[in-house]
C-alpha positions in Angstrom: 105.0 -0.8 33.2 106.7 -2.3 29.7 107.2 0.0 27.0 107.5 -2.0 23.7 108.7 -1.1 19.8 106.5 -1.0 17.0 106.9 -0.4 13.8 104.2 0.4 11.5 105.3 -0.7 7.7 104.1 -0.9 4.9 104.8 -4.3 2.7 104.9 -5.4 -1.0 105.5 -1.7 -2.3 108.0 1.3 -1.9 105.4 3.7 -1.9 104.2 4.9 1.6 100.4 4.3 1.7 100.1 2.1 -0.6 101.0 -2.1 -0.3 99.9 -3.8 2.8 100.1 -2.3 6.2 101.2 -4.2 9.5 102.5 -3.3 12.8 105.7 -5.3 14.1 106.8 -5.4 17.4 110.9 -5.9 17.1 111.4 -7.2 20.8 108.2 -9.3 22.0 109.7 -11.8 24.7 108.2 -11.4 27.5 104.8 -10.8 26.5 101.8 -13.1 27.4 99.7 -14.6 24.7 96.3 -11.9 26.0 98.6 -8.8 25.8 99.8 -10.1 21.8 95.9 -9.6 21.5 95.8 -6.7 23.3 98.2 -5.0 21.3 97.1 -6.5 18.2 93.5 -4.9 18.8 94.6 -1.6 19.4 97.0 -1.1 16.5 93.5 -2.7 14.5 95.7 -3.6 11.5 94.9 -6.6 9.5 97.8 -8.2 11.1 100.4 -7.5 14.0 103.5 -9.1 13.6 105.0 -9.9 16.9 109.1 -10.9 16.7 110.2 -14.1 19.8 113.3 -16.1 20.3 112.8 -19.2 18.9 111.1 -22.1 20.8 112.2 -25.1 18.9 115.8 -26.1 17.7 116.8 -25.6 13.8 114.9 -22.2 13.7 116.7 -18.7 14.3 113.7 -16.2 14.7 109.7 -16.9 15.2 106.9 -14.5 14.4 103.9 -14.9 16.1 100.8 -13.1 14.0 97.3 -11.8 15.4 94.4 -9.8 13.6 92.1 -7.6 15.8 90.6 -11.1 17.2 92.6 -14.3 16.4 96.2 -15.0 15.9 96.7 -16.6 12.4 99.4 -19.6 11.6 101.3 -17.8 9.0 101.0 -14.2 7.2 102.8 -13.1 4.0 103.0 -9.1 4.1 103.7 -9.4 8.1 106.5 -11.4 7.5 107.8 -8.8 4.7 107.2 -6.5 7.1 108.9 -8.1 9.9 112.3 -9.3 8.5 112.3 -5.2 6.6 112.2 -3.8 10.4 115.1 -6.1 11.7 116.9 -5.2 8.5 116.4 -1.9 8.6 117.5 -1.3 12.5 120.9 -4.0 11.9 119.1 -6.3 14.2 119.5 -10.3 14.0 123.3 -10.3 12.4 122.4 -7.8 9.2 124.6 -4.9 10.2 125.6 -4.9 6.5 124.8 -5.4 3.1 124.3 -8.4 1.2 122.6 -11.6 1.5 121.3 -12.9 4.7 119.2 -16.3 6.2 117.3 -17.3 8.4 114.9 -20.7 9.4 111.8 -18.7 10.4 109.1 -20.6 13.1 105.5 -20.4 12.5 103.2 -22.3 13.6 102.6 -23.6 10.1 106.8 -24.9 10.3 110.1 -23.7 9.7 110.3 -21.4 6.6 113.8 -20.5 4.9 113.7 -16.7 4.9 116.1 -14.4 2.5 117.1 -11.1 3.0 119.1 -9.2 0.7 120.3 -6.0 1.9 121.8 -3.5 -1.0 122.3 0.6 -2.0 118.8 0.1 -3.7 116.9 -0.8 -0.4 116.2 -4.2 1.2 114.2 -7.4 -0.4 112.6 -10.0 1.3 112.2 -13.4 -0.2 110.6 -16.6 2.1 109.3 -20.0 1.2 105.5 -20.9 1.9 104.2 -24.3 2.6 103.3 -26.2 -0.3 99.4 -26.0 -0.8 97.5 -28.7 -1.3 94.4 -28.2 -3.6 91.3 -29.9 -3.3 89.1 -28.9 -6.9 85.4 -28.0 -6.2 83.1 -29.0 -9.0 80.2 -26.6 -7.9 80.2 -22.8 -6.9 78.1 -22.4 -3.9 75.5 -19.9 -4.8 75.5 -18.7 -1.3 79.2 -17.8 -2.0 78.4 -16.1 -5.0 75.6 -14.4 -3.7 77.6 -13.0 -0.7 80.4 -12.1 -3.5 78.0 -10.0 -5.1 78.5 -12.1 -8.5 76.8 -14.8 -10.6 77.8 -17.6 -13.0 78.0 -16.0 -16.0 81.0 -14.3 -14.3 83.3 -17.1 -13.2 85.8 -18.2 -15.8 84.3 -21.6 -16.0 87.5 -23.3 -18.1 89.1 -22.9 -14.6 88.4 -24.8 -11.6 87.5 -23.5 -8.6 90.2 -24.9 -5.5 90.5 -25.4 -2.2 93.7 -24.8 0.0 93.8 -23.7 3.3 91.7 -20.2 1.1 89.1 -21.0 -1.6 90.6 -19.8 -5.0 87.5 -18.0 -7.3 88.3 -17.5 -11.0 86.1 -14.4 -12.6 86.6 -13.9 -16.6 87.2 -9.8 -16.2 89.2 -7.5 -14.5 86.1 -5.2 -14.0 83.9 -7.6 -12.6 86.9 -8.6 -9.6 87.3 -4.4 -9.3 83.7 -3.8 -8.6 83.0 -6.8 -5.8 81.6 -5.3 -3.4 80.8 -8.6 -0.6 77.9 -8.9 1.9 80.6 -9.8 5.0 78.0 -11.2 6.8 76.7 -13.6 4.5 80.1 -14.4 3.1 81.5 -15.0 6.9 79.1 -17.7 7.4 79.6 -19.2 4.4 83.4 -19.7 4.9 83.1 -20.6 8.3 80.4 -23.6 6.8 83.2 -24.5 3.7 86.2 -24.2 6.5 88.1 -21.6 4.1 90.2 -18.7 6.3 89.0 -17.1 3.2 88.4 -16.5 -0.6 91.0 -15.0 -3.0 89.0 -13.9 -6.7 91.2 -13.4 -9.3 91.6 -13.0 -13.1 93.8 -13.6 -15.4 93.3 -9.9 -16.6 95.7 -7.6 -14.9 96.6 -3.9 -14.7 100.2 -3.9 -15.9 101.7 -6.0 -18.7 104.1 -7.6 -16.7 101.5 -9.1 -14.1 100.4 -12.5 -14.4 97.0 -12.3 -12.0 95.1 -9.8 -10.6 93.5 -11.1 -7.2 91.3 -9.3 -4.5 91.2 -11.8 -0.6 88.4 -11.3 1.7 88.7 -13.1 5.4 85.9 -11.8 7.4 86.2 -14.6 10.0 89.4 -13.6 10.9 88.2 -9.7 11.1 90.0 -8.7 7.8 87.0 -7.5 5.4 89.3 -7.1 2.7 93.1 -7.4 2.9 94.7 -5.0 0.7 97.8 -7.2 -0.3 97.9 -11.2 0.7 101.4 -12.8 0.3 100.0 -16.2 1.7 97.3 -16.6 -0.8 99.6 -15.3 -3.8 102.3 -17.6 -3.2 99.3 -20.8 -3.5 97.4 -18.6 -6.9 101.2 -19.1 -8.7 100.7 -22.4 -8.1 97.3 -22.4 -9.5 98.2 -20.4 -12.7 101.2 -23.4 -13.4 98.8 -26.0 -12.7 95.8 -25.3 -14.2 96.2 -22.1 -15.9 99.1 -22.7 -18.1 98.2 -26.0 -18.9 95.0 -25.1 -19.7 96.7 -22.9 -22.2 96.1 -19.5 -21.1 98.5 -17.2 -21.6 100.4 -16.5 -18.7 102.7 -13.6 -18.3 106.2 -15.7 -16.7 110.0 -15.6 -16.6 112.5 -17.9 -16.1 115.2 -16.4 -13.2 119.1 -17.2 -13.8 118.3 -19.9 -11.0 116.2 -21.5 -13.3 113.0 -20.6 -11.4 109.9 -19.3 -12.8 108.7 -16.0 -11.5 105.1 -14.5 -11.5 104.2 -10.8 -10.5 100.5 -10.6 -9.0 98.8 -7.7 -8.4 96.2 -7.2 -5.6 95.3 -4.1 -3.7 94.4 -1.4 -6.5 90.4 -1.5 -5.8 90.8 -0.4 -2.4 93.7 2.6 -3.6 96.3 0.6 -2.3 98.2 -1.4 -4.5 100.9 -3.6 -4.1 103.0 -6.4 -5.8 104.2 -10.1 -4.7 106.8 -11.8 -6.8 105.9 -15.3 -7.0 108.7 -17.3 -7.7 108.1 -21.5 -8.4 111.2 -24.4 -8.5 110.5 -27.4 -10.2 112.7 -30.8 -10.3 112.5 -32.5 -13.7 109.0 -31.0 -14.0 107.6 -31.8 -11.0 106.8 -28.7 -8.6 108.9 -28.9 -5.1 108.8 -25.2 -3.9 107.1 -21.8 -4.0 108.1 -18.7 -2.7 107.0 -15.5 -2.5 109.7 -12.1 -2.5 108.2 -8.3 -2.0 109.9 -4.6 -0.7 108.0 -2.3 2.1 108.4 1.2 3.8 108.4 2.4 7.1 105.8 4.6 8.0 106.1 5.3 11.7 107.9 4.5 14.4 106.4 4.4 17.6 106.3 2.8 21.6 103.1 2.0 23.7 103.2 1.8 26.9 101.2 -0.8 29.0 100.2 -1.2 32.2 
């Protein structure tokens, strides 16, 4: 009989029952791939994070992420949740307040992570792989139909772009919030397009301090709608800088003390789980160099699971 510790954590928020929920197994060493799949299926949240010892040189910690149906190479909110859990438990050397730095082993490379513990709480920032956008000349009719959108809903002055996911701009926040996809059709079209999911977004926002509002659908991964998607918001910040701002759109942003540019991404409001993502871009002589995301989290419950 194995007994494992699990935390249920809401990420990209400081208020319980909002943001994006993740399960975190804080010491997953010794679990088989099959056991991790079964635990994720049993937890039945968008992603379960399994924290492990690294298996490659140069990494301090390894995390693997599983949806109820499959393993994914990277997950933003469950990374925020995972390091929040470690910091909360004073694990991985995070016994004192201050800045703590890690090299995280993922299936998309080794990524830098910074955790700040202070009297206000815990904030986690980590760097994402640079997106490599391919612009799409036309939006497939089947995609718009699956999202129950029309060509009139699309922001035609901005491109549809593809990286790991598809990024589709719509004109109005009201339209974005009213989307009710046909998920079986959407899964089929995303599979044909070889995309993990689709991020539909608008430059109209709920809050004046935000830059963009988005929704993310990935039915092929067992996620009909993800409340707040860190791994999609990071590339979305790059999209804003590369396409929207250069096209003259008034995108809300601010310059940080270290000269990085920060955008706020909104997500989750349409399904009652609002969360906010800080998206940070670094430029070197006006050339894009780095993208990272930062978020906070709150633990909803702690528990144990017994495995026969």
